[in-house]
C-alpha positions as CSV (number, residue, x, y, z in Angstrom):
1,M,71.6,5.4,22.3
2,E,72.2,6.8,18.9
3,E,71.5,10.5,18.2
4,P,68.8,11.1,15.5
5,S,70.3,12.2,12.3
6,S,67.3,14.3,11.1
7,R,64.3,16.2,12.4
8,R,62.1,13.6,10.7
9,Q,63.6,10.8,12.8
10,L,63.3,12.9,15.9
11,F,59.6,13.6,15.4
12,A,59.0,10.0,14.5
13,R,60.5,8.7,17.8
14,A,58.7,11.4,19.8
15,G,55.4,10.5,18.2
16,A,55.9,6.8,18.8
17,A,56.7,7.5,22.5
18,V,53.6,9.7,22.9
19,F,51.4,7.1,21.1
20,S,52.7,4.2,23.2
21,A,52.3,6.1,26.4
22,G,48.7,6.8,25.5
23,M,48.0,3.1,24.8
24,V,49.0,1.9,28.3
25,Q,46.4,2.7,30.9
26,G,45.4,1.0,34.1
27,A,42.0,-0.7,34.5
28,S,39.6,1.4,36.5
29,A,36.5,-0.9,36.7
30,K,35.6,-2.7,39.9
31,A,34.7,-6.4,39.8
32,G,31.0,-7.0,38.8
33,Q,30.3,-3.5,37.6
34,F,29.1,-2.4,34.2
35,G,29.4,1.0,32.6
36,K,26.2,2.9,32.4
37,V,25.6,3.8,28.8
38,E,22.7,6.2,28.6
39,I,21.7,7.2,25.2
40,F,18.7,9.4,25.0
41,G,18.1,8.9,28.7
42,A,17.4,5.1,28.5
43,G,19.9,3.8,31.0
44,I,18.9,0.1,30.8
45,S,21.8,-1.4,29.0
46,S,22.5,-3.8,31.8
47,P,20.3,-6.5,33.2
48,F,21.3,-5.3,36.7
49,Q,19.9,-1.8,36.2
50,P,16.4,-1.1,37.4
51,G,13.9,-1.3,34.6
52,G,16.0,-3.8,32.7
53,P,14.7,-6.8,30.7
54,K,11.3,-8.3,31.6
55,S,9.3,-11.2,30.4
56,G,5.8,-12.6,30.8
57,E,2.3,-11.2,30.2
58,E,3.2,-7.7,31.5
59,A,6.2,-7.3,29.2
60,T,6.5,-6.0,25.7
61,Y,9.6,-6.5,23.6
62,G,11.5,-7.5,26.6
63,Y,10.7,-4.5,28.7
64,A,8.2,-3.7,31.4
65,K,4.8,-2.6,30.0
66,S,4.2,1.1,30.2
67,S,0.8,2.6,31.0
68,G,-2.1,1.8,28.6
69,P,-3.4,-1.3,27.0
70,I,-1.2,-3.8,25.1
71,L,-1.9,-3.0,21.5
72,A,-1.0,-6.4,20.0
73,K,-3.0,-8.4,22.6
74,G,-4.3,-11.6,21.0
75,Y,-2.0,-11.5,17.9
76,E,-1.5,-15.3,18.2
77,A,-5.1,-15.8,17.2
78,D,-4.9,-13.7,14.0
79,V,-3.6,-16.4,11.5
80,E,-5.0,-15.0,8.2
81,R,-1.6,-14.5,6.8
82,E,-0.5,-18.0,7.8
83,K,-3.6,-19.5,6.3
84,I,-2.9,-17.9,2.9
85,A,0.8,-19.1,3.0
86,F,-0.3,-22.6,4.1
87,V,-2.7,-22.9,1.1
88,T,0.1,-21.9,-1.2
89,S,2.4,-24.5,0.3
90,A,-0.3,-27.2,0.2
91,K,-0.8,-26.5,-3.5
92,I,2.9,-27.1,-4.1
93,I,2.8,-30.3,-2.1
94,R,-0.3,-31.5,-4.0
95,S,1.3,-30.7,-7.4
96,Q,4.2,-33.2,-7.0
97,A,2.4,-36.2,-8.6
98,K,3.7,-35.3,-12.1
99,N,7.3,-35.1,-10.8
100,I,7.0,-38.4,-9.1
101,E,5.4,-40.2,-12.1
102,S,8.2,-38.8,-14.4
103,K,10.8,-39.8,-11.8
104,T,12.1,-36.2,-11.5
105,W,13.4,-37.0,-8.0
106,W,15.6,-33.9,-7.6
107,L,12.7,-31.5,-8.4
108,T,10.3,-33.3,-6.0
109,R,12.8,-33.2,-3.2
110,D,13.6,-29.6,-3.9
111,N,10.0,-28.6,-3.9
112,L,9.5,-30.4,-0.6
113,R,12.5,-28.9,1.1
114,G,11.8,-25.4,-0.4
115,Q,8.4,-25.3,1.4
116,A,9.4,-27.1,4.6
117,Y,10.4,-24.1,6.8
118,T,7.6,-21.9,5.6
119,M,5.0,-24.6,5.8
120,K,6.2,-25.8,9.3
121,A,6.0,-22.2,10.7
122,N,2.5,-21.7,9.2
123,M,1.3,-25.0,10.5
124,Q,2.6,-24.3,14.0
125,A,0.8,-21.0,14.0
126,L,-2.4,-22.6,12.8
127,T,-2.1,-25.4,15.4
128,A,-1.6,-22.8,18.2
129,A,-4.8,-21.1,17.1
130,S,-6.9,-24.2,16.5
131,A,-9.8,-25.3,18.7
132,D,-8.4,-28.8,19.3
133,K,-4.7,-28.2,19.7
134,A,-3.9,-31.9,20.7
135,A,-5.5,-33.3,17.5
136,S,-4.0,-30.6,15.4
137,Q,-0.5,-31.3,16.9
138,K,-0.9,-35.0,16.3
139,A,-1.9,-34.4,12.6
140,Y,1.0,-32.0,12.2
141,A,3.5,-34.6,13.5
142,K,2.0,-37.3,11.3
143,F,2.2,-35.1,8.2
144,W,5.8,-34.3,8.7
145,S,6.7,-37.9,9.3
146,E,5.1,-38.8,6.0
147,I,7.0,-36.0,4.2
148,N,10.2,-37.4,5.6
149,A,9.2,-40.9,4.3
150,L,8.5,-39.4,0.9
151,D,11.8,-37.6,0.8
152,L,13.6,-40.9,1.6
153,A,11.7,-42.7,-1.1
154,C,12.7,-40.0,-3.6
155,Q,16.3,-40.2,-2.4
156,K,16.2,-44.0,-3.0
157,K,14.6,-43.4,-6.4
158,E,12.0,-46.1,-6.0
159,L,8.8,-45.3,-8.0
160,A,6.4,-47.7,-6.2
161,L,7.5,-46.6,-2.7
162,A,7.4,-42.9,-3.7
163,Q,3.8,-43.3,-5.0
164,K,2.7,-45.0,-1.8
165,E,4.4,-42.4,0.4
166,Y,2.9,-39.6,-1.7
167,A,-0.6,-41.0,-1.2
168,D,0.2,-41.1,2.5
169,V,1.4,-37.5,2.5
170,L,-1.8,-36.3,0.8
171,A,-4.0,-38.3,3.3
172,A,-2.0,-36.7,6.2
173,L,-2.4,-33.3,4.7
174,D,-6.2,-33.7,4.4
175,A,-6.3,-35.0,8.0
176,Y,-4.4,-31.9,9.2
177,E,-6.6,-29.5,7.3
178,K,-9.6,-31.0,9.0
179,T,-8.2,-30.2,12.4
180,V,-7.5,-26.5,11.8
């Protein structure tokens, strides 16, 4: 081996040797074991630890329920916020006649797609809270099949077909509103 020509090279080689020796370490975990990470005394980071993730009626946020009542019990039935958002989406759907008549296909499709996810989520919440879930679910499926047909008619840019499909969408929307 060559002798280092300066102190800088000597310290560089010594530092590299110390650094590389620190990087190589043997594995010390046994098969099937997890490390216990306990931050603030909550040692439930592993599903195999007692008190780990839970599900069902007696669980909240994935953990076993502590003592006392469940504060959010019955939250599925409170759909006031979803009703308000649904009314807004329904107004947007009902206002597309002008765009269809003027053959502004891109704007019609954009308005339909812009409301789709919000409206679907709101309708599913309303359906879950409705008195007749089966009828509501059937009307929900019918409405969205009509929306898909209208979207296809707008994609094809056929005025007569789009007008017919839009009338079907409005009828399906009215039928859905009667079920919830």
